[in-house]
Structures are given as structure tokens and as C-alpha cells.
Legacy VTK file of the C-alpha trace (Angstrom):
# vtk DataFile Version 3.0
C-alpha trace
ASCII
DATASET POLYDATA
POINTS 384 float
0.000 0.000 0.000
1.354 3.400 -1.001
-1.189 5.484 1.005
0.589 7.879 3.318
-0.409 7.372 6.958
-2.345 9.605 9.308
-0.528 10.325 12.580
-2.566 10.975 15.737
-0.667 12.997 18.344
-2.582 13.435 21.595
-1.744 12.845 25.275
-5.077 11.101 25.963
-5.105 7.449 24.784
-8.924 7.419 24.781
-9.050 10.346 22.336
-6.455 8.680 20.098
-8.395 5.417 20.127
-11.728 7.020 19.200
-10.116 9.000 16.382
-8.314 5.918 15.101
-11.609 4.041 14.828
-13.221 6.936 12.958
-10.278 7.228 10.555
-9.989 3.570 9.527
-11.422 4.369 6.092
-8.720 6.995 5.494
-5.912 4.429 5.297
-3.134 3.515 7.735
-3.379 5.336 11.069
-0.737 5.476 13.813
-1.154 6.722 17.385
1.691 8.797 18.874
1.930 9.926 22.482
4.332 12.850 22.248
6.409 15.200 20.069
9.443 12.903 20.258
7.458 9.985 18.866
6.150 12.225 16.074
9.646 13.335 15.119
10.858 9.729 15.041
8.044 8.623 12.725
8.224 11.671 10.439
11.918 10.916 9.997
11.099 7.488 8.587
7.790 8.040 6.761
6.189 11.437 6.044
2.433 11.281 6.721
-0.449 12.576 4.660
-2.106 14.258 7.644
-1.168 14.896 11.281
-3.961 15.326 13.832
-2.414 16.953 16.902
-3.648 18.188 20.247
-2.551 21.816 20.687
-3.674 22.703 24.200
-2.042 26.101 24.766
-2.099 25.451 28.507
0.295 22.509 28.114
2.805 21.803 25.374
0.631 23.395 22.695
3.034 26.139 21.645
5.928 23.680 21.453
3.887 21.192 19.421
2.708 23.932 17.065
6.301 25.062 16.538
7.357 21.485 15.772
4.493 21.099 13.300
5.532 24.328 11.563
9.007 22.872 11.073
7.594 19.581 9.793
5.377 21.343 7.263
8.387 23.388 6.169
10.306 20.173 5.495
7.312 18.377 3.943
5.065 20.896 2.160
2.529 18.170 1.281
1.859 17.247 4.926
-1.469 18.637 6.196
-2.247 19.325 9.855
-5.477 19.344 11.862
-5.021 21.148 15.185
-7.153 20.273 18.223
-7.619 23.175 20.646
-9.700 23.837 23.765
-10.166 27.532 22.986
-10.797 29.020 19.565
-10.321 32.748 20.033
-9.390 34.723 16.935
-5.808 35.329 18.023
-5.312 31.632 18.788
-6.609 30.629 15.351
-4.412 33.235 13.671
-1.369 31.925 15.555
-2.094 28.376 14.423
-2.634 29.410 10.808
0.705 31.222 10.838
2.284 28.026 12.200
1.048 26.079 9.175
-2.031 24.406 10.711
-4.576 23.714 7.953
-7.739 23.131 10.007
-8.792 23.631 13.630
-11.257 21.571 15.722
-12.290 21.565 19.378
-10.408 19.233 21.716
-11.693 16.604 22.311
-13.111 16.495 18.771
-16.179 14.813 17.402
-14.644 11.732 15.711
-16.901 11.986 12.634
-16.066 15.675 12.153
-12.364 14.943 12.538
-12.563 12.110 9.982
-14.310 14.433 7.512
-11.603 17.087 7.996
-8.820 14.540 7.469
-10.394 13.090 4.325
-10.873 16.584 2.909
-7.191 17.376 3.476
-6.058 14.052 2.000
-7.894 14.871 -1.223
-6.515 18.373 -1.587
-4.042 18.796 -4.487
-0.375 18.461 -3.615
1.700 21.598 -3.145
4.704 21.978 -5.385
7.727 23.387 -3.655
11.001 22.633 -1.918
11.110 20.199 0.961
12.363 16.828 2.071
11.129 14.150 -0.321
11.811 10.447 -0.310
15.299 9.220 0.533
17.194 8.007 -2.541
19.940 5.399 -2.212
22.198 4.395 -5.105
23.840 0.972 -4.900
26.977 0.905 -7.021
30.020 -1.319 -7.365
33.643 -1.211 -8.380
33.186 -4.104 -10.821
30.601 -6.673 -11.867
29.837 -9.589 -9.589
30.102 -7.578 -6.370
26.511 -8.367 -5.352
24.998 -4.942 -6.007
21.659 -6.237 -7.326
21.207 -8.834 -4.584
22.017 -6.224 -1.956
19.712 -3.627 -3.541
16.781 -6.071 -3.659
17.147 -7.085 -0.022
17.813 -3.522 1.101
14.641 -2.175 -0.512
12.643 -5.036 1.038
13.904 -3.977 4.482
13.214 -0.291 3.824
9.755 -1.225 2.566
8.903 -2.297 6.098
9.344 1.327 7.189
7.378 3.002 4.410
6.510 2.944 0.695
9.627 1.871 -1.214
10.700 1.637 -4.843
13.502 -0.313 -6.515
14.863 1.165 -9.747
16.881 -0.842 -12.255
19.490 1.753 -13.247
22.191 -0.623 -14.452
23.524 0.092 -17.926
20.981 -0.862 -20.624
20.967 -4.602 -21.482
22.975 -5.332 -18.303
20.166 -4.803 -15.772
19.197 -7.906 -13.815
16.506 -6.599 -11.449
13.708 -7.934 -13.666
15.104 -11.454 -13.904
15.978 -11.466 -10.200
12.438 -10.581 -9.139
10.023 -11.981 -11.696
9.606 -15.397 -13.342
8.535 -13.911 -16.677
9.890 -10.819 -18.447
8.503 -7.945 -16.351
5.585 -6.039 -17.835
6.756 -2.729 -16.436
6.849 0.497 -18.440
10.366 1.949 -18.731
10.703 5.643 -17.960
12.126 6.029 -21.478
8.811 4.842 -22.930
6.833 7.324 -20.810
8.979 10.125 -22.198
8.632 8.890 -25.772
4.849 9.003 -25.302
5.142 12.597 -24.013
3.643 11.608 -20.654
4.412 13.865 -17.671
6.809 12.558 -15.047
4.334 13.041 -12.217
4.357 11.219 -8.851
0.822 9.935 -9.476
1.889 8.330 -12.740
4.872 6.345 -11.497
3.079 3.682 -9.434
1.279 2.637 -12.636
4.551 2.297 -14.539
6.126 -0.106 -12.045
5.376 -3.623 -10.846
4.379 -4.347 -7.269
6.452 -7.139 -5.762
5.405 -9.436 -2.940
8.519 -8.251 -1.094
6.647 -5.064 -0.209
8.041 -2.627 -2.803
7.472 -1.513 -6.385
10.049 -2.180 -9.119
10.842 0.145 -12.033
13.328 0.400 -14.871
14.679 3.578 -16.418
15.662 2.131 -19.782
15.852 -1.032 -21.872
18.049 -0.185 -24.870
21.280 1.812 -25.197
19.487 4.502 -27.214
17.130 5.042 -24.250
19.974 6.784 -22.429
19.611 9.784 -24.750
15.865 9.839 -24.064
16.080 9.643 -20.267
19.284 11.620 -19.698
17.838 15.162 -20.013
14.876 14.224 -17.780
16.681 12.115 -15.203
16.378 14.694 -12.433
12.624 15.018 -12.957
12.235 11.223 -12.946
14.126 10.803 -9.684
12.242 13.706 -8.094
8.895 12.162 -9.085
9.899 8.803 -7.613
11.076 10.473 -4.397
7.754 12.323 -4.179
5.792 9.074 -4.528
7.914 6.816 -2.290
9.547 7.310 1.094
12.551 5.235 -0.011
13.991 4.824 -3.496
16.822 2.347 -4.081
18.559 2.615 -7.470
20.543 -0.441 -8.542
23.254 1.313 -10.555
25.846 -1.458 -10.535
29.089 -0.357 -12.182
28.602 3.162 -13.518
29.722 3.386 -17.135
27.782 6.391 -18.503
26.913 9.985 -17.662
23.302 9.166 -16.788
24.434 6.699 -14.139
26.934 9.230 -12.809
24.074 11.716 -12.512
22.136 9.227 -10.377
25.119 8.856 -8.068
25.373 12.630 -7.764
21.680 13.139 -7.012
21.315 10.280 -4.530
21.076 11.101 -0.844
23.389 8.200 -0.009
25.558 5.685 -1.858
26.284 2.079 -0.978
29.522 1.067 -2.704
29.894 -2.702 -3.061
33.086 -4.678 -3.533
34.497 -8.136 -3.036
37.495 -8.625 -0.784
39.890 -9.490 -3.577
43.046 -7.688 -4.693
41.689 -6.706 -8.109
38.317 -5.627 -6.727
39.933 -3.444 -4.058
42.048 -1.739 -6.685
38.861 -0.987 -8.616
37.178 0.253 -5.443
39.993 2.745 -4.880
39.509 3.974 -8.446
35.753 4.255 -7.826
36.385 6.364 -4.724
38.570 8.715 -6.744
35.899 8.912 -9.441
33.220 9.780 -6.901
35.451 12.546 -5.598
35.844 13.884 -9.136
32.026 13.916 -9.424
31.835 16.074 -6.301
30.409 13.300 -4.109
31.636 13.746 -0.545
32.723 10.920 1.735
29.826 11.574 4.153
27.416 10.390 1.485
29.101 7.021 0.970
28.798 3.706 2.780
31.203 0.889 1.896
30.011 -2.713 1.988
32.218 -5.679 1.156
31.511 -9.310 0.419
34.113 -11.440 2.149
35.867 -14.210 0.272
35.873 -17.857 1.351
37.402 -18.655 4.736
41.169 -19.029 4.493
41.472 -16.599 1.574
44.495 -14.378 0.999
42.768 -11.207 2.246
40.808 -10.661 5.446
38.412 -7.726 5.889
40.951 -6.147 8.266
43.750 -6.415 5.687
41.458 -4.952 3.038
40.588 -2.003 5.281
44.276 -1.381 5.850
44.907 -1.370 2.098
42.016 1.028 1.437
42.704 3.325 4.363
39.146 3.238 5.715
36.775 0.814 7.384
33.901 -1.058 5.769
30.482 -0.074 7.090
29.339 -3.664 6.610
31.046 -6.946 5.734
28.709 -9.440 4.077
29.903 -13.025 4.506
30.211 -15.374 1.569
26.777 -17.059 1.537
26.213 -19.833 -1.038
22.542 -20.063 -0.014
21.899 -16.704 -1.688
22.281 -18.218 -5.152
19.787 -20.962 -4.342
17.305 -18.410 -2.974
17.793 -16.265 -6.059
17.105 -19.196 -8.362
13.830 -19.732 -6.508
12.919 -16.049 -6.793
13.105 -15.639 -3.017
14.399 -12.647 -1.054
16.753 -13.564 1.767
15.495 -10.980 4.255
12.054 -12.599 4.022
12.773 -16.296 3.737
16.098 -16.597 5.606
16.127 -13.741 8.152
18.574 -15.555 10.463
21.437 -15.516 7.949
24.423 -13.427 9.048
24.364 -11.903 5.562
20.850 -10.589 6.238
21.953 -9.083 9.543
24.722 -7.186 7.751
22.282 -5.837 5.142
20.027 -4.771 8.026
23.029 -2.933 9.438
23.307 -1.020 6.150
19.583 -0.238 6.377
20.029 1.139 9.898
22.948 3.320 8.814
20.869 4.719 5.949
17.977 5.461 8.290
20.424 7.342 10.513
21.460 9.415 7.471
17.798 10.139 6.819
17.390 11.297 10.419
20.409 13.575 10.066
18.902 15.113 6.923
15.665 15.845 8.737
17.461 17.315 11.730
19.264 19.723 9.409
15.878 20.909 8.121
14.352 20.995 11.613
17.008 22.716 13.706
14.522 23.828 16.300
13.262 20.274 16.907
16.482 18.902 18.359
LINES 1 385
384 0 1 2 3 4 5 6 7 8 9 10 11 12 13 14 15 16 17 18 19 20 21 22 23 24 25 26 27 28 29 30 31 32 33 34 35 36 37 38 39 40 41 42 43 44 45 46 47 48 49 50 51 52 53 54 55 56 57 58 59 60 61 62 63 64 65 66 67 68 69 70 71 72 73 74 75 76 77 78 79 80 81 82 83 84 85 86 87 88 89 90 91 92 93 94 95 96 97 98 99 100 101 102 103 104 105 106 107 108 109 110 111 112 113 114 115 116 117 118 119 120 121 122 123 124 125 126 127 128 129 130 131 132 133 134 135 136 137 138 139 140 141 142 143 144 145 146 147 148 149 150 151 152 153 154 155 156 157 158 159 160 161 162 163 164 165 166 167 168 169 170 171 172 173 174 175 176 177 178 179 180 181 182 183 184 185 186 187 188 189 190 191 192 193 194 195 196 197 198 199 200 201 202 203 204 205 206 207 208 209 210 211 212 213 214 215 216 217 218 219 220 221 222 223 224 225 226 227 228 229 230 231 232 233 234 235 236 237 238 239 240 241 242 243 244 245 246 247 248 249 250 251 252 253 254 255 256 257 258 259 260 261 262 263 264 265 266 267 268 269 270 271 272 273 274 275 276 277 278 279 280 281 282 283 284 285 286 287 288 289 290 291 292 293 294 295 296 297 298 299 300 301 302 303 304 305 306 307 308 309 310 311 312 313 314 315 316 317 318 319 320 321 322 323 324 325 326 327 328 329 330 331 332 333 334 335 336 337 338 339 340 341 342 343 344 345 346 347 348 349 350 351 352 353 354 355 356 357 358 359 360 361 362 363 364 365 366 367 368 369 370 371 372 373 374 375 376 377 378 379 380 381 382 383
């Protein structure tokens, strides 16, 4: 489900419960008991509407200030404020803080549900803000496990919010479709949308992808080498539309060999650079790091993940880190079972969650979520 949730922020559990029951038809609803809980959830998944108690005699002014910051970061988020007094000056203060509608506290559940549904159906606001978090998975050479990692990573992120997986490997080399679907995927490449002069709008993208049972939607940017010229000039708009429609976007870039792929690396919020712990692969990883620097991609944006070789190999992860001059953020053990799972069309994080390999991918997920939290904190300085 791609519906954005409704968050209920109120100190009284009874009020939250009654509102939750009234709002069941609106989509997913989550109850939150304080500003800290709201900030934690907004960091992971931006809601469609927040219903918040704003009692000026308690924490009301602080909550209203937090909501103003949230709306500044997410212009499409709508807010219903619940107040115990509705004097003109109070209403004006709330409107200036970005509150979209005001109801008495405690509210009539039916009236609150009607207000929420009305806000959910209002047109989206175009403007700057914090959209979905885009992660590019790249590698220093083929065979580093970028696609397998990307598939499992997006399945983990999909448990936190709406997620999309984008096949952005060089045309004819992409393997996302064959990794996920038994038959050739019936998705619509972004290149075809552009050739048909269709707008790259967030509402259009879910129809161009294929929903996967892993809890995410899969897309491809291109199919043929000539599609690069079609997508290239519109790549930024395509990524922005995906980030507006999904809380998390994972682009499986693989080894970047063209300008369009480089542009994805530059625009991504975070990069996961994959390598194998082998002498040749490490040499290529060093070259990739230098190339990222030349593209203006700072080290803070990059996570390094390595697949360890068989036990008893020439290089250990520690030796590899010494050669590279930095630590790996995750070391994925050699796991023969992954090939068998892939042949069956299974995703390891779902069918074999106890594998050490899965735990390391979850570690990457947690590090990316921390980056997302840092990005939000930079936009919400007053919420710290």
C-alpha cells in the first residue's frame, strides 16, 4: 500500500483510540503519544495528515512550533489542530504556524474524519522540501553483489514506508527484472513514458512499475542503449517524481559506465559502494572512490560494503581495510545459499532472516535510516 499514513498525536489514549476508529477508512493510522514519537516517525515516513492536540495550557506552543518545522520540510503534509479555545488570536497563531484546520479538543470523531479526508484529497503543493530518501547501490566491478544487496535492502526499507527499486544498471545489463520476476517484467520503462510525451508526475509512477510481494514496487529507467539519450535530459525530474511518490527509493546502478548513471550517483542522498574482498576488486574500489570525488560526491554520502571471500582466503576484511585506508560499514559473509534463494525467486530478508548476511544488510539499512534522520534534523534545527 502506497497510502501515506495519518498520525494521531494526543496525550489522551482514549481520544487517540476514538479517532483511530473513525479514521480507519482513510488508510493507515498510527497513534503517537508525544512530540518525540512524532519526530521519530516523520523521519522514517512522512504522513499525509497529522492530527495533533494543541492545548495552549500545556505543550501546545511547542507542538505547534514542531508542526511548523515539519510542514516546512514536507510541504505536502497537512495538519489538523485540536484546541480547547478558539479565540481569533489563537486561530491566527495556528494558521501562521502552518495548521490547515482547527477543531475543538476533544473532537467529534466523525467531524475529525471528515476534515482529514478533505485534506487528503486536496491537491499536492509543489515546492522545496524533504522528499523520499534516494539510495544508489553501485560497485567497483561486476559480480560484487549490487543487485542482490539492492533487492534485499529495498525489502527492508519497505517495512518502514513505501519503497521503490529502480533498475538503473547500464541498458541490457540490468538484472533486477530477472531477479524478481519469473517472466519478463511487464513494467513500463521511464524512457517509454517520455517517448509518449507523458508527464513525469508522482501519481503516474506507481502505474509504470510492478508491485512485488517483497513489499516494494520495481521500475526500470531504460531497456536499450538509445534510451539513455531519451532519459538523460529528464533524469532529475524522474528521480524527483519517484522520491515524491515513495519514502525510499533504491537505485541499482551497478558499475557506472555512462553519464546518466553518474548523474544518479550525484543526485542520490546516499551511496552504498559494493566490492568483493579481492586484490583486483579493491584496486577498482579505490579507483571508484577517486571517481566519486571527481564527481563532487563527498565521503559523508558514501557507505562501503564488502563481500568477504571464502574462509582461508588471501585477504581478510581487516587487511582490506588497511589497504584502502578506511573501514567497511558492513562486511557481508560469503553465503552460497543466496544463489539458491535467487534461483527460486526468493528474497533472503524474508525467507532466511537468520542468515548473518541478512543481519549485515540490516546494518546497512540502519545506517541509511540514521542518514535520513540527520537530513531531517538539518531541516528541523529547532526540533532537536
